[in-house]
C-alpha positions in Angstrom: -14.0 16.8 -38.2 -14.2 17.0 -34.4 -13.5 14.3 -32.0 -16.8 12.7 -30.7 -17.5 11.8 -27.1 -18.0 8.1 -28.1 -14.4 8.1 -29.4 -13.1 9.8 -26.3 -14.9 7.4 -24.2 -13.5 4.5 -26.2 -9.9 5.7 -25.7 -10.6 6.3 -21.8 -11.8 2.6 -21.7 -8.6 1.4 -23.4 -6.5 3.5 -21.1 -8.3 2.0 -18.0 -8.2 -1.7 -19.3 -4.8 -1.5 -20.7 -5.6 -3.2 -24.0 -7.9 -2.9 -26.8 -9.3 -6.5 -26.5 -10.2 -5.9 -22.7 -11.9 -2.6 -23.6 -13.9 -4.2 -26.3 -15.1 -6.7 -24.1 -16.0 -4.1 -21.4 -17.9 -1.8 -24.2 -19.5 -5.1 -25.8 -18.0 -4.2 -29.2 -15.4 -6.1 -31.3 -11.6 -5.2 -31.3 -11.6 -4.1 -34.9 -14.6 -1.7 -34.3 -12.6 -0.1 -31.5 -9.4 0.0 -33.6 -11.3 1.8 -36.2 -12.7 4.3 -33.8 -9.2 4.9 -32.3 -7.7 5.3 -35.7 -10.3 7.9 -36.5 -9.8 9.9 -33.3 -5.9 10.0 -34.0 -6.7 11.3 -37.4 -9.1 13.9 -36.2 -6.5 15.1 -33.6 -3.5 14.9 -35.8 -1.3 12.8 -33.2 -0.9 8.9 -32.6 -2.5 8.2 -29.3 -1.0 5.0 -28.2 1.8 2.5 -29.0 2.5 -1.1 -28.5 5.7 -2.0 -26.9 6.7 -5.5 -25.6 2.9 -6.6 -26.2 1.9 -3.6 -23.6 -0.3 -0.7 -24.7 1.1 2.6 -23.8 -0.6 6.2 -24.4 1.5 8.8 -26.1 1.4 12.2 -24.6 -1.4 13.1 -26.9 -3.0 10.1 -25.7 -3.0 11.0 -22.2 -4.1 14.4 -22.9 -7.2 13.1 -24.8 -8.0 10.8 -21.9 -7.6 13.7 -19.4 -10.3 15.6 -21.7 -12.6 12.6 -21.7 -12.7 12.3 -17.9 -13.2 16.1 -17.5 -16.0 16.0 -20.0 -17.7 12.9 -18.2 -17.2 14.7 -14.9 -19.0 17.8 -16.0 -21.9 15.9 -17.5 -22.3 13.9 -14.2 -22.4 17.1 -12.3 -24.9 18.5 -14.8 -27.1 15.5 -14.2 -26.9 15.8 -10.4 -27.6 19.5 -10.6 -30.7 19.0 -13.0 -31.9 16.5 -10.6 -31.5 18.6 -7.4 -33.7 21.3 -9.4 -36.4 18.8 -9.6 -36.0 18.1 -6.0 -34.9 14.5 -6.3 -31.3 13.0 -5.5 -29.7 11.0 -8.4 -26.2 10.4 -9.5 -23.3 8.3 -9.2 -20.8 8.1 -6.4 -17.4 6.3 -6.8 -15.2 5.7 -3.7 -11.8 3.9 -3.8 -10.2 3.0 -0.7 -7.1 1.3 1.1 -7.8 -2.5 2.0 -8.2 -1.9 5.7 -11.4 0.1 4.7 -13.2 -3.1 3.8 -14.1 -3.3 7.4 -15.6 0.1 7.7 -16.9 1.3 4.4 -19.4 -1.2 3.3 -21.8 -0.6 6.3 -21.4 3.1 5.9 -22.1 3.2 2.3 -25.1 0.7 2.7 -26.5 3.3 5.2 -26.0 6.1 2.8 -27.8 4.4 0.1 -30.9 3.8 2.3 -30.8 7.5 3.1 -30.2 8.6 -0.6 -31.9 5.7 -2.7 -31.5 7.8 -6.0 -27.7 7.5 -5.7 -25.8 4.7 -7.3 -22.7 4.0 -5.3 -19.7 1.9 -6.0 -16.6 1.0 -3.7 -13.2 -0.1 -5.1 -10.8 -1.7 -2.4 -7.2 -1.9 -3.8 -3.6 -2.0 -2.5 -2.1 1.4 -1.7 0.0 1.6 -5.0 -3.1 1.0 -7.1 -5.2 3.5 -5.0 -2.7 6.1 -5.7 -2.6 5.4 -9.3 -6.5 5.8 -9.4 -6.1 9.0 -7.5 -3.6 10.3 -10.1 -5.9 9.3 -13.0 -9.0 11.0 -11.2 -11.1 7.8 -11.6 -13.2 8.3 -8.5 -15.1 11.1 -6.5 -13.2 10.4 -3.2 -10.6 8.2 -1.7 -10.1 6.9 1.8 -6.6 6.1 3.2 -4.4 6.6 6.3 -1.4 8.1 4.6 -2.3 10.8 2.2 0.2 11.6 -0.5 2.3 14.6 -0.1 2.2 15.6 -3.5 0.3 18.8 -4.6 -3.0 18.6 -6.2 -4.9 16.8 -3.7 -7.3 17.9 -0.7 -7.1 15.9 2.4 -9.4 15.8 5.4 -8.9 13.8 8.6 -12.3 12.0 9.3 -12.0 9.3 11.8 -9.8 7.0 13.8 -7.9 3.9 12.5 -5.9 2.9 15.5 -3.1 0.4 15.0 -2.5 -2.4 17.5 -0.7 -5.5 18.0 -2.3 -8.7 18.1 -1.2 -12.2 19.0 -2.8 -15.6 19.3 -4.4 -15.7 22.8 -1.9 -18.2 24.4 0.9 -16.2 23.3 3.2 -15.4 26.2 3.2 -11.5 25.6 -0.6 -11.4 26.0 0.0 -11.7 29.8 2.6 -9.2 30.1 2.2 -5.5 30.6 5.7 -4.3 30.7 6.7 -4.6 27.1 8.2 -1.6 25.2 8.7 -1.2 21.4 12.6 -1.7 21.7 12.0 -5.2 23.1 10.1 -6.8 20.0 13.0 -7.0 17.6 13.4 -10.7 18.2 9.8 -11.5 17.8 8.4 -13.1 14.6 6.5 -10.2 13.1 4.0 -10.8 10.2 3.4 -7.8 8.0 1.8 -7.0 4.8 3.4 -6.4 1.2 6.0 -3.7 0.8 4.2 -0.3 0.0 1.1 -1.0 2.2 0.0 1.7 4.3 0.0 -0.4 7.6 3.5 -1.6 7.0 4.7 1.9 6.3 3.2 3.0 9.7 4.8 0.1 11.4 8.3 1.0 10.0 7.8 4.6 10.9 6.7 3.7 14.4 9.6 1.2 15.1 12.3 3.7 13.6 12.7 6.0 16.7 13.1 3.0 18.9 16.1 1.6 17.0 14.2 -1.3 15.7 14.3 -2.0 12.1 11.5 -4.1 10.7 12.7 -7.6 9.8 9.5 -9.5 8.7 9.3 -13.1 9.5 6.4 -13.5 7.1 4.8 -11.2 4.2 1.3 -11.6 3.4 -0.9 -10.0 0.7 -4.0 -9.4 2.8 -5.2 -8.5 6.4 -7.3 -11.9 6.3 -4.1 -13.9 5.6 -2.2 -12.2 8.4 -5.1 -12.9 10.9 -5.2 -16.5 10.1 -1.3 -16.7 10.4 -1.4 -15.1 13.7 -4.2 -17.0 15.1 -2.1 -20.2 13.9 0.6 -18.9 16.2 3.1 -18.0 13.5 3.9 -14.6 15.4 2.5 -11.1 16.1 1.3 -8.5 13.8 0.6 -4.7 14.0 -3.0 -4.2 12.5 -5.8 -1.9 12.2 -8.1 -2.2 15.0 -11.1 -2.2 12.7 -9.8 -5.4 11.2 -9.7 -7.4 14.3 -12.6 -6.3 16.1 -14.7 -9.6 15.3 -11.6 -11.9 16.4 -11.2 -9.9 19.8 -14.9 -10.4 20.4 -14.7 -14.2 20.0 -11.5 -14.7 21.5 -9.5 -15.9 18.4 -7.1 -13.1 18.7 -5.8 -10.9 21.8 -4.2 -7.5 22.1 -0.5 -7.3 23.2 0.0 -4.6 25.8 2.9 -2.5 24.6 3.5 0.8 26.2 3.7 2.7 22.9 0.6 1.2 21.4 -1.9 1.8 20.1 -0.6 4.1 17.3 -3.2 7.1 16.8 -3.6 6.8 13.0 -6.4 8.6 11.4 -8.5 8.2 8.2 -8.3 10.7 5.5 -10.8 11.6 3.0 -9.0 12.8 0.0 -10.3 14.5 -3.2 -8.3 15.8 -6.3 -7.8 19.6 -6.1 -9.7 21.5 -8.8 -12.1 18.6 -9.4 -15.8 19.9 -8.9 -17.3 18.0 -6.1 -20.7 16.5 -7.1 -23.8 16.8 -4.9 -23.4 13.0 -4.2 -19.8 13.3 -3.0 -20.7 16.0 -0.8 -23.6 14.3 0.8 -21.3 11.3 1.4 -18.7 13.4 3.1 -21.4 14.8 5.3 -22.6 11.1 5.9 -19.0 10.3 7.1 -18.7 13.2 9.5 -21.9 12.4 11.0 -21.4 8.7 11.6 -17.7 8.3 12.2 -17.6 9.9 15.8 -19.9 7.0 16.9 -17.7 4.5 15.5 -14.6 6.2 17.0 -16.3 6.0 20.4 -16.9 2.3 20.0 -13.2 1.7 19.1 -12.0 3.6 22.2 -14.4 1.5 24.3 -12.8 -1.6 22.9 -9.3 -0.4 23.8 -10.6 0.3 27.3 -11.9 -3.2 27.7 -8.3 -4.5 27.0 -6.7 -1.9 29.2 -5.4 0.4 26.4 -6.0 3.8 25.6 -5.2 6.3 22.7 -2.8 9.1 23.7 -4.3 12.2 24.7 -5.2 14.5 21.7 -5.4 11.5 19.3 
């Protein structure tokens, strides 16, 4: 007997969902049916594929190998479908993008326009915290990933594709809003609101403050950009955030930029793909779309900064 594609996909789904019951619900099957499929696959391969420890399902080494094979087979089949569609002169296929949380302010309209230009391509966007994003990248779940701090590990290809400046924001009546002589080493006594440990923006903030001898001592940790904006607007302190995330609040006067000599921080978006993974026509088309659209968005960001008497450093 040989392992079937259906059995491999069942195992992949179990690995992604983390339990047999959740995988069964996703596949519209019963848990006993899935268990039988997994038992048959394990018998065919000659190795146990998972174990249950402390009520958690963990793949064995053989299980991880089988899941990797399942993903590779599905990738090849998707690529084949898109290539055959291209031979017919039509665009079809799926595009899966995963991104860090700040990208929720920029990617939806970009993907919307992409789908208008490529109506045969079904696109999906997953927005997750950085730790989960890196796990998706490690597992190869998506065609491409957008983040500001690409991992330093081997096996990924990273390309800078646009600006994501970091700025300091405060409530409009905050005394710092009227000042123009502030420097980074003067902010240590102020209440700084930050994202959870491990988030990209928080890591950038820590790295930015370190050369000035300022250690980040958060007054409040919050789990989303929206929560931070609400807290800042309520007068709980200041925050360093992506300019993308605060454009609307700046426009309507709910937030204001703080003028600090060393800000804004010139951060870039990075489009990341796994090295060695074949790029589908849909993924290649989306990359081309980003490179065509982001320069205009970058120009708009620079115009907003100029309206608030701020500019990015030369060469940013």
